[in-house]
C-alpha positions, -999 to 999 in steps of 0.1 A, spaced: 173 30 119 186 -5 126 218 -18 109 214 -46 83 224 -73 108 196 -64 132 170 -55 106 140 -78 106 135 -105 79 105 -93 60 84 -113 35 61 -96 11 31 -118 0 -5 -115 -11 -28 -106 17 -50 -134 30 -80 -136 53 -59 -146 83 -43 -111 80 -75 -91 86 -69 -82 122 -34 -68 115 -46 -50 83 -74 -34 103 -50 -23 131 -27 -7 105 -57 9 86 -64 27 119 -28 38 121 -31 52 85 -61 72 97 -89 49 85 -103 30 115 -116 -4 104 -128 -35 121 -115 -70 112 -150 -78 99 -149 -48 76 -115 -57 63 -126 -93 58 -155 -81 36 -133 -57 17 -106 -83 10 -132 -108 -2 -144 -82 -28 -108 -73 -37 -99 -110 -43 -128 -112 -68 -115 -82 -88 -85 -90 -110 -77 -53 -113 -68 -50 -76 -42 -65 -54 -32 -62 -17 2 -73 -5 14 -75 31 49 -72 47 52 -99 73 78 -109 99 86 -145 106 56 -159 124 33 -140 100 30 -107 120 19 -82 94 38 -50 98 26 -32 66 4 -35 36 -1 -19 2 -32 -19 -20 -31 -13 -57 -56 -9 -84 -56 -6 -122 -70 27 -133 -87 31 -167 -100 63 -182 -108 76 -217 -85 105 -210 -53 85 -202 -36 53 -207 -42 26 -181 -20 29 -150 -15 15 -116 -25 34 -85 -12 28 -50 -44 35 -31 -31 27 4 3 21 19 10 18 56 39 4 77 36 -1 114 51 28 132 74 5 152 89 -7 119 93 24 98 127 28 81 133 -9 83 127 -15 46 91 -28 46 77 2 28 103 0 1 97 -37 -3 59 -32 -6 63 -5 -32 88 -26 -52 62 -55 -51 35 -30 -63 57 -19 -91 63 -55 -101 25 -61 -101 20 -32 -124 47 -43 -148 33 -78 -148 0 -62 -160 17 -43 -188 12 -9 -171 39 16 -178 30 42 -151 23 39 -114 10 68 -93 -5 77 -59 -21 105 -39 -6 115 -6 -22 139 19 -3 172 21 3 166 58 23 134 53 57 150 47 76 119 58 57 99 32 65 125 5 102 122 13 99 84 11 83 85 -23 108 110 -37 137 87 -25 121 59 -45 121 80 -77 85 92 -77 80 128 -88 53 153 -78 32 160 -109 4 182 -94 -14 194 -64 -51 192 -61 -81 194 -39 -101 162 -33 -139 164 -32 -162 138 -17 -199 134 -13 -216 108 9 -244 91 -9 
């Protein structure tokens, strides 16, 4: 990990359409290959939904090195909460603080919406991510299987 004097200056801001190429590249790094066109369409839908937000971590010059997507979850069985649905940091910049800044911005977004809880799901194979979340004060509340059906 770089020392503070050589750490990159990172700005966290709302994602914009100009970021789609970088977001798509990083989605692939997360394990979800996407084209810039797919990301453009998804971001347009997200911008229209007030219960969702996507923030990016960018270097000077606007190179996006990470992003986080959050959504508000509502259910008759629990109080509303925020969910981190995606978080990725470029492998070249991990441990430089971008992930922490993105999570902090996501937590701020949740508080601004009056949500008292924020959660996420993380694949069992992402041990480094698990350690990251534990360092940020997140606790493991359960293990589960995820089922999906293509319609």
